C-alpha positions as MATLAB code, in Angstrom:
seq = 'XXXXXXXXXXXXXXXXXXXXXXXXXXXXXXXXXXXXXXXXXXXXXXXXXXXXXXXXXXXXXXXXXXXXXXXXXXXXXXXXXXXXXXXXXXXXXXXXXXXXXXXXXXXXXXXXXXXXXXXXXXXXXXXXXXXXXXXXXXXXXXXXXXXXXXXXXXXXXXXXXXXXXXXXXXXXXXXXXXXXXXXXXXXXXXXXXXXXXXXXXXXXXXXXXXXXXXXXXXXXXXXXXXXXXXXXXXXXXXXXXXXXXXXXXXXXXXXXXXXXXXXXXXXXXXXXXXXXXXXXXXXXXXXXXXXXXXXXXXXXXXXXXXXXXXXXXXXXXXX';
ca = [
      19.795  -64.368  -82.463;
      19.940  -67.219  -79.938;
      16.597  -67.182  -78.145;
      16.266  -67.838  -74.410;
      19.891  -68.769  -73.810;
      21.237  -69.087  -70.290;
      23.698  -66.268  -69.654;
      26.197  -65.660  -66.871;
      28.149  -62.422  -66.758;
      30.997  -62.023  -64.236;
      33.894  -59.697  -63.588;
      36.984  -59.938  -61.369;
      36.826  -57.766  -58.260;
      39.658  -55.291  -57.749;
      41.068  -56.184  -61.151;
      42.481  -52.813  -62.196;
      44.300  -51.956  -58.966;
      45.556  -55.506  -58.450;
      46.745  -55.845  -62.048;
      48.591  -52.526  -61.970;
      50.282  -53.506  -58.704;
      51.444  -56.764  -60.305;
      49.377  -58.928  -57.973;
      47.290  -60.414  -60.790;
      49.451  -59.877  -63.867;
      51.473  -63.002  -63.164;
      48.296  -65.056  -62.666;
      46.313  -63.930  -65.704;
      47.593  -66.802  -67.843;
      45.847  -69.165  -65.419;
      42.533  -67.456  -66.183;
      43.117  -67.767  -69.932;
      43.970  -71.450  -69.519;
      40.844  -72.055  -67.454;
      38.694  -70.560  -70.196;
      40.481  -72.590  -72.865;
      39.970  -75.769  -70.849;
      36.198  -75.478  -71.364;
      35.959  -77.586  -74.527;
      32.251  -78.440  -74.548;
      30.783  -77.205  -77.877;
      27.502  -76.498  -76.108;
      29.153  -73.796  -73.989;
      30.275  -70.423  -75.378;
      32.738  -68.390  -73.287;
      33.978  -64.861  -73.882;
      36.935  -63.480  -71.906;
      37.484  -59.717  -72.210;
      40.057  -58.389  -69.764;
      38.302  -58.837  -66.391;
      34.884  -59.807  -67.803;
      33.794  -63.387  -68.470;
      30.532  -64.300  -70.192;
      29.235  -67.881  -70.327;
      26.341  -68.769  -72.656;
      24.495  -72.020  -73.327;
      21.135  -73.467  -74.298;
      21.710  -76.542  -72.116;
      20.817  -75.735  -68.515;
      22.567  -78.534  -66.601;
      25.851  -78.069  -68.463;
      25.579  -74.319  -68.001;
      24.842  -74.564  -64.267;
      27.715  -76.960  -63.630;
      30.240  -74.958  -65.672;
      29.322  -71.706  -63.903;
      29.613  -73.336  -60.452;
      32.955  -74.859  -61.405;
      34.256  -71.565  -62.798;
      33.102  -69.560  -59.776;
      34.673  -72.052  -57.351;
      37.917  -72.114  -59.334;
      38.021  -68.311  -59.218;
      37.761  -68.137  -55.415;
      40.385  -70.854  -54.972;
      42.783  -69.153  -57.387;
      42.435  -65.570  -56.096;
      40.074  -64.428  -58.872;
      37.162  -63.134  -56.812;
      34.253  -63.138  -59.258;
      31.037  -61.152  -59.057;
      28.275  -61.948  -61.491;
      24.707  -62.874  -62.329;
      22.757  -65.597  -64.122;
      19.701  -64.958  -66.237;
      18.000  -66.109  -69.438;
      17.409  -64.116  -72.578;
      18.278  -63.554  -76.215;
      21.905  -63.123  -77.296;
      23.397  -62.366  -80.687;
      24.723  -65.479  -82.378;
      28.478  -65.813  -82.734;
      29.889  -65.795  -86.303;
      33.633  -66.335  -86.604;
      33.926  -64.287  -89.783;
      32.840  -61.146  -87.899;
      35.482  -61.457  -85.205;
      38.466  -60.145  -87.144;
      38.133  -58.051  -90.248;
      40.416  -55.238  -91.372;
      42.067  -54.765  -87.994;
      38.708  -54.793  -86.228;
      37.814  -56.923  -83.202;
      34.069  -57.451  -82.853;
      32.223  -59.471  -80.223;
      28.625  -59.599  -81.466;
      26.931  -61.209  -78.485;
      25.115  -58.264  -76.921;
      21.449  -58.786  -76.332;
      18.837  -58.489  -73.628;
      20.157  -61.611  -71.832;
      23.639  -60.136  -71.508;
      22.357  -56.702  -70.525;
      20.044  -58.133  -67.861;
      22.856  -60.239  -66.360;
      25.117  -57.194  -66.307;
      22.436  -55.084  -64.584;
      21.850  -57.711  -61.872;
      25.605  -58.125  -61.303;
      26.008  -54.433  -60.519;
      23.568  -54.719  -57.580;
      25.922  -57.038  -55.665;
      28.542  -55.982  -53.139;
      30.055  -59.431  -52.751;
      32.108  -61.975  -54.641;
      29.148  -64.079  -55.626;
      26.812  -64.900  -58.493;
      23.191  -63.803  -58.167;
      20.465  -65.847  -59.836;
      17.729  -63.831  -61.534;
      14.515  -63.814  -59.487;
      12.561  -64.435  -62.717;
      13.482  -68.141  -62.440;
      11.573  -68.347  -59.145;
       8.439  -66.370  -59.894;
       6.689  -69.705  -60.442;
       7.669  -73.379  -60.238;
       7.373  -73.696  -64.016;
      10.077  -71.067  -64.628;
      12.801  -72.773  -62.556;
      14.879  -74.863  -64.988;
      16.446  -76.873  -62.156;
      18.109  -74.640  -59.552;
      18.055  -76.561  -56.255;
      17.846  -74.662  -52.976;
      20.643  -75.602  -50.582;
      22.540  -77.376  -53.374;
      22.847  -74.830  -56.185;
      21.885  -71.661  -54.369;
      20.984  -70.178  -51.018;
      18.922  -67.149  -50.056;
      21.228  -64.605  -48.483;
      21.199  -60.989  -47.322;
      24.505  -59.132  -47.557;
      25.844  -57.634  -44.332;
      27.186  -54.568  -46.144;
      24.922  -54.136  -49.201;
      25.033  -51.364  -51.753;
      22.667  -48.570  -50.824;
      19.335  -49.165  -52.506;
      20.008  -52.869  -53.073;
      19.346  -54.255  -49.616;
      17.327  -57.413  -49.138;
      17.555  -61.127  -49.729;
      19.226  -62.372  -52.902;
      19.619  -65.850  -54.331;
      23.349  -66.569  -54.559;
      24.960  -69.502  -56.328;
      26.758  -71.967  -54.068;
      30.234  -73.253  -55.019;
      30.603  -76.779  -56.305;
      29.740  -79.586  -53.928;
      32.230  -80.450  -51.151;
      34.336  -77.327  -51.806;
      33.076  -75.183  -48.913;
      35.882  -75.908  -46.451;
      38.484  -75.604  -49.207;
      37.130  -72.160  -50.113;
      37.042  -70.970  -46.499;
      40.655  -72.057  -46.014;
      41.762  -69.578  -48.707;
      40.408  -66.573  -46.795;
      42.686  -64.553  -44.533;
      42.573  -61.153  -42.889;
      45.867  -60.284  -44.541;
      44.267  -60.532  -47.980;
      41.604  -58.026  -46.993;
      44.167  -55.682  -45.479;
      46.189  -55.796  -48.686;
      43.234  -55.335  -51.022;
      42.218  -52.049  -52.580;
      40.403  -49.934  -50.002;
      37.353  -49.566  -52.266;
      36.898  -53.338  -52.329;
      37.112  -54.008  -48.589;
      33.331  -54.199  -48.149;
      33.092  -56.743  -50.959;
      35.732  -58.949  -49.375;
      34.089  -58.705  -45.954;
      30.701  -59.616  -47.440;
      32.291  -62.637  -49.095;
      33.932  -63.717  -45.841;
      30.576  -63.436  -44.100;
      28.808  -65.486  -46.773;
      31.221  -68.409  -46.527;
      31.585  -68.128  -42.765;
      27.854  -68.593  -42.299;
      27.714  -71.538  -44.714;
      30.549  -73.276  -42.888;
      29.270  -72.627  -39.381;
      25.791  -73.872  -40.232;
      26.841  -76.947  -42.247;
      30.235  -78.287  -41.157;
      30.845  -80.887  -38.467;
      31.575  -79.665  -34.950;
      35.323  -80.318  -35.175;
      35.661  -78.137  -38.268;
      33.557  -75.399  -36.688;
      35.728  -75.308  -33.557;
      38.910  -75.284  -35.666;
      37.559  -72.480  -37.825;
      36.625  -70.265  -34.859;
      40.138  -70.773  -33.466;
      41.688  -69.950  -36.844;
      39.774  -66.698  -37.324;
      40.175  -65.464  -33.743;
      43.866  -66.417  -33.813;
      44.403  -64.480  -37.066;
      42.552  -61.518  -35.628;
      44.778  -61.486  -32.563;
      47.811  -61.328  -34.864;
      46.408  -58.753  -37.289;
      43.930  -56.793  -35.136;
      46.163  -53.879  -34.264;
      46.918  -53.283  -37.955;
      43.240  -52.912  -38.829;
      42.074  -49.337  -39.211;
      38.396  -50.102  -39.938;
      36.909  -51.517  -36.726;
      33.333  -50.743  -37.773;
      33.871  -52.955  -40.839;
      35.984  -55.778  -39.437;
      33.610  -56.445  -36.532;
      30.996  -57.326  -39.152;
      32.863  -60.604  -39.666;
      32.427  -61.460  -36.004;
      28.742  -60.563  -36.102;
      28.424  -63.048  -38.971;
      30.295  -65.675  -36.964;
      28.052  -65.267  -33.925;
      24.895  -65.250  -36.058;
      26.055  -68.352  -37.907;
      26.695  -70.178  -34.628;
      23.317  -69.135  -33.231;
      21.536  -70.206  -36.433;
      23.293  -73.558  -36.274;
      22.138  -74.102  -32.707;
      18.567  -72.965  -33.385;
      18.105  -75.060  -36.524;
      15.566  -77.797  -35.841;
      17.308  -80.279  -38.130;
      20.804  -79.729  -36.711;
      22.071  -81.744  -33.758;
      25.752  -80.879  -34.149;
      26.315  -79.473  -30.662;
      25.946  -81.759  -27.674;
      24.683  -78.884  -25.516;
      24.461  -75.118  -25.259;
      27.695  -74.998  -23.265;
      29.733  -75.750  -26.398;
      28.055  -72.929  -28.259;
      28.657  -70.520  -25.396;
      32.335  -71.472  -25.244;
      32.798  -70.660  -28.949;
      30.977  -67.341  -28.688;
      32.946  -66.465  -25.538;
      36.161  -67.172  -27.485;
      35.102  -64.646  -30.114;
      34.156  -62.016  -27.542;
      37.420  -62.522  -25.638;
      39.446  -61.932  -28.830;
      37.498  -58.742  -29.561;
      37.971  -57.499  -26.004;
      41.691  -58.277  -26.030;
      42.213  -56.256  -29.235;
      40.039  -53.348  -28.080;
      37.167  -53.989  -30.479;
      34.435  -55.037  -28.036;
      32.770  -51.621  -27.867;
      32.604  -51.361  -31.685;
      31.287  -54.929  -31.821;
      28.444  -54.211  -29.379;
      27.519  -50.923  -31.097;
      27.391  -52.654  -34.481;
      25.342  -55.578  -33.175;
      22.745  -53.204  -31.718;
      22.586  -51.316  -35.023;
      22.470  -54.578  -36.979;
      19.631  -55.940  -34.821;
      17.656  -52.745  -35.373;
      18.122  -52.695  -39.151;
      17.601  -56.411  -39.759;
      15.034  -57.055  -37.014;
      17.256  -59.709  -35.436;
      18.025  -60.424  -31.765;
      21.717  -61.373  -31.742;
      22.587  -59.189  -28.742;
      19.722  -60.601  -26.691;
      20.593  -64.165  -27.692;
      24.228  -63.738  -26.613;
      23.115  -62.513  -23.200;
      20.555  -65.298  -22.840;
      23.128  -67.900  -23.767;
      25.649  -66.612  -21.253;
      22.967  -66.401  -18.561;
      22.051  -70.038  -19.212;
      25.642  -71.187  -18.749;
      26.101  -69.321  -15.479;
      22.685  -70.166  -13.997;
];
């Protein structure tokens, strides 16, 4: 038994339906190659169909490999959902892997089972970090807030698993690259059961970009998303879900403006122009009523004031 190993368990979202359709079958060799490219002897990796398990006793190597693997997955259309924890795992012995036409992976233990249990609470392509690391300063092996992880509440959580979670951030300087891979068309073509997960993932990265990127990138991103929506909007049959993305965009813009350490916008007029662009796109495609209804419901459930803030912002511009 390996005691107190760091364990990350992940699986690929929508794997079965996408593999059967042929969408992923031609890309699976890339996943195998990525696993084989991890040559560090201090890192153990198991790949079993759509499940990937990463184990190590060395925290910094483990953290960096998991961030790299998660980022690679998003950029290569392998949307990973997983969890990181620490616990005992059964030691790997090569002689037990193949014997008399048997294939045995003897790594199950409480670390693996805990990571698996945490992973199932997510409704997003993301990697949750076990809260046990943050119960006291002494238990955190080196996870850095704002660099390695961020506290985040899913817009469309699984029932019974609402609340703030600590989600791993992608590798440094990859945020814009990740956001550029996300398109409405991908969501529309995904398996219907996974739509909420894709929307949650969009919302996660949208908020990170809007709150962190320079003003030019933010303006370009708002134009990209609203432009895509105007092309795809009439094909979308789930208005109550799709408008969630625009709630995330507006909330991200408002959070950016309110942040005391952000001075990205020259004035409130710029913020109002961007939010007005979003609202105009929704109105043009016939989604404004659903957007308002969902904002009011969202504000009630999350104790936020997005609807009020939009009105206050618009009043300021026209006063």
